[in-house]
N, C-alpha and C positions, 0 to 999 in steps of 0.2 A: 388568433390567426386570421389572415385575410379571408374574407368570405364567410366567416362564422360570426355568430352573435358574441357580444362581449360576455366574459365570464368573470364573476367576482368571488372572492373568498367569502365564505359565510360561516358565521359562528355556529357551532353545533348546538348551542343553547336554543337557537331559533328553528331548528329542524323539526318537521313533523313527518308522519308516516308516508305522506304522498310526495315529499320532496325527492328529487333525483340528485344524487351526489356523485361527483367524480373524485376518486381517491388516487392520489399520486404516491408512488413509492418513496419512502424516506431514505433514499440512497443518493450517492454522489459518484459521478464518473468524470474523468477529465481526459482530454486528449489535446495536445498542443497542435493546433492546425496551422503550422507555419507554411504549409503548401496545400493547395487544393486537393491534391491526390491523397493526402492522409485521411480524408474523410472516408475513403474506401477501406481503411483499416478497422473501422468501427462496426463490427458485426457481433450480434448476440445470438447465442444458442442456449436454450434452457436458462435464461436470465443471466448468463455470464458471457464474457468476451470469448471469441473463438481463438485468438492468438494465445499460444501456450503461456508466455510470460506475462500476459495481461488477464489471465483467466479469473483472477480474484475480483475484477471490476464488474459491476459497480460495488462500491463499499457502503455499508451501513454507516450512519453518523457516529456510532460508537467506535468503529474501527478508524474513522476519519480523524478522530482525536489524536491517534498515534502519529498521523502525518504532522500535526503541529509540534508534538514533542520531538519527533525526528529532526525537524528543521531547527528547533531550539538547541538540541544537543550538538548538532554538527556546525551550527553557526558560531557557537561559543569557542570551538576548538579549531586549530589550524590543521584540519584533516582532509583538505580537498584532494590531495594526491593519494592519500591512503584510501579515501572513499572511492576513488576511481579504480584503484587496484582491487578492492574488494568486490566492486560491481563486475569487473572483468572476470574475476574468479567465480562469482556466482553464475554468470552466463556460461563460462566454460564447463563448470561442474554439472550444471543442470542439463547441458546439451550432451555431454560425453558419458556421464555415468547414469545408470538406471537403478542403482542400489541406494535407497534413501538413507540407510544407516551410514554408509561410507560418506555420502555427501554431508550429512549432519556432522559427523565427527570431524571431517576436514574443515568445514566452514566454521564450526565453533572454535577450533584451534586457530584458524586464520583470523577470526575476530580478536581473539586473545593476543596473538602475536602482532598483528598489524596495528591495532588500536592500543596496544600496550596495556591490556587489562589484567595486570598481574594480581592486584588486590581483589579480594572478594567483593568489597564495596564498589569498586569500579565495574566489576562484572554485573553486579545487581543493578547499578545505575544504568548501564548500557542496556540491559535486558528490559528495564522498565521504560526508558525513554525511547528506545529504538524499536522494540518489539511489543511494547504494551503489556508485558507479563510481569508478574510480581517479583520474580527472582531469576537468577541465572540457572538455578536448578530446574525451575519450571520450563525454561526455554530448552534445556537439555533433554527433558523428559517429554517434550511436545511430540505427539504423533504426526502432526501436520506441519512439520518443520519446512518442507519444500514450499508450502503455501506462504509461510512466513518469509521465506527468501524472495518469493515473487512479490510480496507486499513491500519488502525492502527495496526491490527494483522499482516498483511503482512510486514509492516515496522519494527515492532518488530522482526519478524521472520528473516528478512534480516539482521538486525544489530546484533541480539543476536545469532542466529544459524549459519548463513552463515559466517559472519565476526568475530564473537566472541568478539565484542567490547562493547556490553551493557550487 
């Protein structure tokens, strides 16, 4: 940074008890800054974003891997209009309903119907690539399903708005 001494990465093999280290969190956050005013949207409280639909940010690198598989899954298929429909449904349901169980039931059935996930193997592949869970059953039994929906919105935002690939 301007006005500060240069800082170099140092191997921990060479560290002694008197060295002072700065440790950076192993997380990633993104915000597409297409206009200058969007920088005002980036606020953190208790290490998370304050905007409701972005509260999962920043992500650990383990969760970030799901972003890659999400992009791969939807790039392969001609699902752009279906993806926009499901994103609209997620926003509507999370804004209008306060009952997590009803949101989960509705959204799981919406995923099945919109993305035509009739076979069990299609459901499992969808759950693995899009939500990073082992199976559809694990997705169905997830207690933090609303957070998964917010992550879905973040992944869509990343691929659609930032990279313009979906």
